C-alpha positions, 0 to 999 in steps of 0.5 A: 951033159958031157962037154962034146954034146954041149959044144955041138948043141951050142954050135947048132943053136948058133946056126939056127939063130944066124942062118946067114952065117958062114957055117950055114947048114945048106947053101941057098937055092939058086933062083933058077931052081926056084923059078923052075919049081914054080913053073913046074907046079903051074904046069902040073896044075894046068894039066890036072885041071885040063884032065879033070874036065 
């Protein structure tokens, strides 16, 4: 295995082992997005149940 591949593999493994680190692959979702997704799923569920009646 060449050295560049080994370094990149080690970096990615470190990201997986410490997801809260400074080099996180993605920033955490804002709470507003989480709440909006939950509300949208609830509304869609209600609409589908209403439509099925």
